[in-house]
N, C-alpha and C positions, 0 to 999 in steps of 0.2 A: 268300481275299481279305481277310476281316475280320482274320485273324491278321497279314497283311502291313500293314494299316492300323495295327493296334495296335502292331506292331513299329516302324513309322516314327514314330508319335507318341511312343513311349518314348525314341526317340533324339533327339527335338527338345529343345533347351535349355529349361530351366525358369526362369522369372523369379525371382530371389532376393528382390528388393525391389520394393515397389510403393507409390505414393502414392494416396490416395483423396480425393475432393472433400469427403467428410464431415469431414476433419480440421479444415476451417475452421469448420464448424458446432459441433464439439466445443469448439474454442478459443473460439468465441463464447459458449457456455454458461459456460465458466470465467470469461470476461471479465464477463458479466452478473452472475454470482454475486459476483465480487469488487467490482464496481461497487456493487451493492445493499448489500453489507456496509460499504463505505466511506461510503455515505450514512447508514446507521443509526449507524455509529460516531461521526460528527461532527455529527449532527443539531443538537445544542444548543450546540456550541462557538462558532459564529458569533454566537449570541445568548445568550451565557453569562449576562450580567447580567439579561437578560429572563427566562431560565429560573429564575434564583435567586428572582426576585419571584413567578413563577407557582407554583412548587412550594414556596415559603416555606422555603427552605433556604439554604445558603451556597455560595460559589464552589468550595470544595474538593470538596463533594459532587457538583456538576455536572461538575467535571473528572474525577471517578471514573467517570462514564459512559463517557468515552473510555478511561481507564486500564484499565477492566474488560476491554477487548479485548486489551490487552497481557498482563494477568494470565492470562486464559483461553488466550491464544496460547502462553504458556509451559507451563501445566499440561497442555493438551490437544494442544500441538504435537507432543510425542513420540508420542502416540497416533495423531495424523493421519499422521505420518511413517511409523510402522510399518504403518498401515492401507494407505497408498498403495503401500508396497513389497510387502506380503504379499498384498493383495486387489485392488489396482489402482485405476483411476480411477472406475469406475462407482459402487461403494458410497460412496466418498468424496464424490462430487458429489451423490449422493442425500441423504446426511446433511447436507451443507452447505445444499442447497436447502430441505430440510424444516425444519431448525432456524431458518434465516434467515426463512422465511415465517411460521412460527408465532410466533417472537419479535417480529417487526415488527408482526404483528397484535395480539399481547398488549399491546404498548406503548400501543396506541390506548385500551385500557381504563383507562389511568392518568389520564385526564381526566374520569372519571365523577364527577358532582357529589355523589353520596352518599358519596364517600370523603373522609377527612380528608387533610391534607397528608402525614402519615407513610405512610398506606396507598397514596396515589398514588405516592410514591417507591418503595415496595416493589414495586408492580406494574410501574412503569417499569424498575426495575433487574432484575426477573425477566425481562422481555422482552428487555432489553439483554443479559443474561447468556446467554440461549438463542442469540441471534445471534452473540455472541462465542464461544461454544463451537463453533458450526458453521463459523465463518470459517476456522480453520486447514485444514480439509479442502479448501477451494477456494483459499485463499491459497498453500498449498504445492504446488498442482497445476500451475502453468504449466510448470515445468521438466520434470515427468513427462509432461505433455501434449506438449511439444516433442520429448521423447526418443522416445516410442512412436508418435507420429502423423506427425512431420515429418521430411523428409530433411535431410541435413547442411547444405545451403545455405539452409535456412529456419528452422533451430532458434533462432537468436538473435532474429530478428524475431518468431517465434511466442512465445518467452519474454517478449519485451518487451511484446507486445500483452496477454498475460495478466496481466503484472505491473502495467502502468500503469493498468489498469482500476480498481484500487482507489483510487489518488489522483484519478482522474477523478471517481469517486463522491464523494470528499472535496470537490472543487471544486464539484460540483453542489450538495452540501449547503451549501457556503459561499455560493452564489448564491441558492439557493432559500429557506433558512431566514429570512433577513431580510425576505423578501417577505410573511411572515405576521405581521409586526409593523406595526400601524397607528401610525405615528410622530406622528400628530396627536392621537389619543385615548389612545395608550399601550397599547391592547389588543394581546394576544398570542394569536393563533388557533392554539393548540397542537393541537387536534383535527384541523383541516385539514392542519396540518404533518405530523402522524404518519401520516395516511391517505396523503398524497402520498409520504412516504418508504417506505411499505409496498408501493406499486405495483411498483417494480422487483423487489422480493423475490418478489412473486406471479408476475411475468413469468419470473424465473429458475427458479422451481419448475416452471412449465409447460414451459419449454424443456428442462429436464433430463429430465422424463418423456417428452417426445416425441422427443428427439434422442439422448440417451445410452443407447443400447440395448446397447452393448458398451464395455468399458474400453479395448480396443486393437484395431487392425486384424488381420485374419486373416493378412496378409502384412506384415512390418515394412517401414518405409521406408528403413532403413539397417542396417548391421552393429551399430551402437551400439544401435539400437532393439530388436534381438532378443536382446541379451546378457542372460543371467540374472544379476541382481545377487547379491552375496555375502550370506551370512546377516547379518541386521540387527545382531546383537551384534558379530560380527567386523568389520563395516563401521565401527561406532562406534570400535572400538579403532584401526583404521587411520587414521581421520580425525584423532584426537587425537595421533597420532604423526607427522602430516604437517605440516611447518613452514609450507609455503605455505598450506595450508588454515586453519591457526590464524590466520595474518595476515588472510586473507579473512574469517574468522569475526569478528574484531575490527573490521576497517575497514569492510567492507560492512554488518555489523551496526550499526556506528556511524552510517553513512549512513541506514539505515532508522530507527534510533532518533531521530536528529536531525530527520528528516522528520516522524515521529510527534509529536515535541515541538513543532515549529512548527505542525503541524496543530491541536494541542490548545490552544496558547497564543497563536496569531497575533493574535486579537482583543484578548486581554489585553495583548499587547505594544504594539499600535498605539493603542488607544482612549485611554489616558492622555495621549497627546500630540496629541490633536485629530483623529484619524482616526475616522470613523464605522464602525458595523457594516457598512454597505454597502461602504465603501471597503476594509475588511478582507476582505470577501467577494470583491471585485474583485482584490485582491492575491493571494488564494488561487487565483482563476481564472487569472490571468496566470502565476503560478508553475507551475500544472499544465499550462496550454495550451502554454507554451514548453517545459515538461518533456517533454510527449508528442512534440512535434515533434523535440526534441533526441534523445530516446530512439529514435525511429524512424530518424533519420539514423545514429545510432551503431549500431543493430541491423543495418541494411542494410550499413553499412560493414564491420562485423565479420563478417557472413555472407560477404562477398565477399573480404575480405583476411585474415581470421583473426587480425587484430591485436588480440586481446582485452586483453592486458596493457598495451600502450601506450595503448589507448583509455581504460581505467578509470583509469589514472594521470593522464592529461590531464584527464579529467572531474573527478576528485577535487581536483586542484590548482585548476582553474577555479572550482569551487564554494567552495573555501576562500577564494579571493580575493574572490569575490562576497559571502561571509558577512562578511568583514572590512569591506567597503564598507558593507554593510547595518548592521553594528553601529555604524558611525560616523555614520550619517545618520538612523536610524529615529526617534530622539527629537526630530528637527527636522521639523516639519510642512512638507514640501516639496510637498504636494499630489500630483498625478498623476505627478510625477517619481519617486516611490518605486517606481512600476511598472517603470521601466527597470531599477532595481537588482534587484527581485524577479524580473523576466523573465530577466535575465542569470543569476541563480542557478538558476532553473528549467531553462534551456536545457541545462545540463550535469549537473544533479543526477539526473534520472530514469533515465539510462542506467546509473548505478552498480549498481543492484540486479540487473537482468536480465543484464548483462554479467558482474557478479561471480558470479552463480549459474552461468553457463556456464563461467566459469573454474574454479569449485569442482568442477564435474563433470569437466572436463578434468584437473585436478590429482589427482583421487582415483579415477578410473576403475580398476577396475570396481565400486567402491562404489555402492550404489543412488542414483539421481538424487534421489529424494525425501528420502533421508537427508541428503545433503550440502547440499541447498538448504533443507531444513526446519530444520536446526540454525542456519543463518545467519539465518533469519527469527526463530527463538526468541531468538538473540543480540540482534537488533535490538529486539525487544519488551521484553526485559529491560533493555536500555540506555535505552529510551524511558521505562519506568517510573521508573528511577533518576533520569534527567534531569528529568522533569516534577516529581517530588517534591522534588528538590534545588532546582530553579529556583524553584518556588513558595516553598520555605522561605527562600530568600535574597532574595525579593522584598521591597521596602521600601514600607510604607504611605506614601502621599503626604500632605503637609499640605494644609490648605484653601487656603493661599496658592499652593501648587504646582498644585493643581487649576485655580485661576483662571488662573494664568500660562500653563499649557500648553493651556487650553481643553479639558480632558478631556471625552470623549464617552461615558464608560463608563456614566453614569447619566443621560444626556441623551437626549431625543428628537431625531430626525434634523433636525427643522425648527428646532432651537435655534440653528443657525448663522445663519439668516436672520431668525428671528422674535423672538429675545431678544438682549439686550445683556449685557455682562459684569456690569453691576450687577444685572440681573434674575436672572442665573445665580447670583450670590453670595447672593441672598436666599432661594434655594430649596435647591439641592443643597448648596452650601457651608455654609449655615446648619445643615443636618443634620449635616454633618461636624463642625462646631464643637461641636454638642451631644453627638454620640455619641463623638467622639474617634477617633483612629487605631486603637485597640484594641477598640472596642466595636461590633461588628456594623455596622449602619447601612450607608450608602452609602460604603464604604471602597474606595479605588482604589489599586492597587499599581503601583509603578514596577519593571519587570523589566529595567532597564538592566544591572545586574550579571549577571543571568541570561544575557543574550545575549552578554556578554563571555566568560563561562565556556564557552558553546557554541562560540564562535569559536575559543578556545584549544584546546578538545577536538578540533574539526575539523582544526585545523592539526597537532596531534600525530598524528592518524590518517593524515593525508596524508603526513607525513614517514615514518611507519612503512611505508606501502605503497610509497612511492617508493624507499626505501633498502634494504628487505629482501625484497621480493617478487620472486622469480625462478622463474616457473612452467615446468612441462613439460606439453605437451599429450598426455597419455597416451591419451585416447580417440581423437583423430585419428590417432595413431600406430598404434593397434590397428586402426582402420578401413582405413588404408592397407595394413597387413599383410594384412588380410582381402581387400582388393582384389587383391593380388598372388597370394594363394592361389587366389582364384576365377578369375583369368586362366589359371592352369595346369590348371584342372579341365575335363574334357571334357563333363560332364553339367550343369554349372551356368553360366548366363550371367554375365558380369562384373557386379558389383553396381552398375552404373550404374542410376539410378532409371528406372522406367517413367514417363516424363513425361506419358503420356496418363493423366490422372486417371480412376480407375475410377468407375463409377456408384455411387450410394448403395446400390443394391440388391445390390451385391456383398458387402455386410456383412450 
């Protein structure tokens, strides 16, 4: 009787693919790690001029706190890519969580009163560097997470959620950092700011320990999820011989680089023309808020229609048009109307990276997901470094008369708009400018108009390249369809339709 039961069980079809509820928790861990990294990355950017005064340094040094992430992303990006392909998600996320938490905690020590200004900067940069080293291990993880944990009809939205968490962290930093400046007294509460920014890092570390007990499910969610990637070195060779991938490497990387540039320089772009730190933070929030909504819409649309190529081209062209409009009006203080322009850019900008990564995986299958997506991120970080350095270099010091004319807020307290007059302004900040001169330290304000024009032209060039030359083939989807047909003809294996009943967490 027992033998008969065993025989009948052996003949029952075995489920090839399965989805687990835990996939959403793993994705949540990736998102929190990327969010906390974004908050650490841009902590001082929204209050750059205030940080200059507190740490007794210059604007270029404060900008390097953000650029450090791009440098470490390039240096350790290859390591993170190899690690994700060779060892999987779990060790990568543990490394990211540990380094982010330790680095964020170390930054708090930079406000110790017994340290001089140089020592404070050393401690601050050491903590920032630890977080920057850990970030590639989670920043490059969304595509890998989507591939190994999610079925075909959820991959784009999963990739989108993991990817947009970082810019959400950026916007949170943009909104939170100005809150720690007392615009009446001029005090900057750096200790409280750094403690606040360390809290998400602590949460991410705790969630990683509790949730990420395995790097991938025991049963894959799709044929693409169980495919063993090619050897890392062979995969790299194939990528650089693939014309469509090279185009994505340049254009999607340019989108990442331009976003990083705006995130670093937004306050410095707006404040010379009368916009306050708070307004710059609101602009960042609107950019990201609309971007998240737009990315979610594009992600769901692509999951259902598989129109990846047309979607990314449409988004790129729309962002280029929005950037052109922004470059025409940002130097005119139009108040809250600037939010309409920024929101329009954000609505279409955030979908470029996750959809671009999905396209890269499709064009290069069976090359490892982490390899194809990681190199795009490295390309974006390299372009961001070049852009920030070049755009700073071509920035023009404003004269004292221009500072008065445009009601610059770079060295003003927020209540200057209502509590001071132009004459009072000229006797304080402008007097300092007249004494120090444009080249001599002091309260120098830079006009980055030429910089934004260069960004706009670069964005337009990348949009034309993508529109005219990108003609992809969806190799992964073709392979999965082929696998479906083979499975249909098999007697012992069910068709690879997903088990839509999510398995319980205990199954892992």
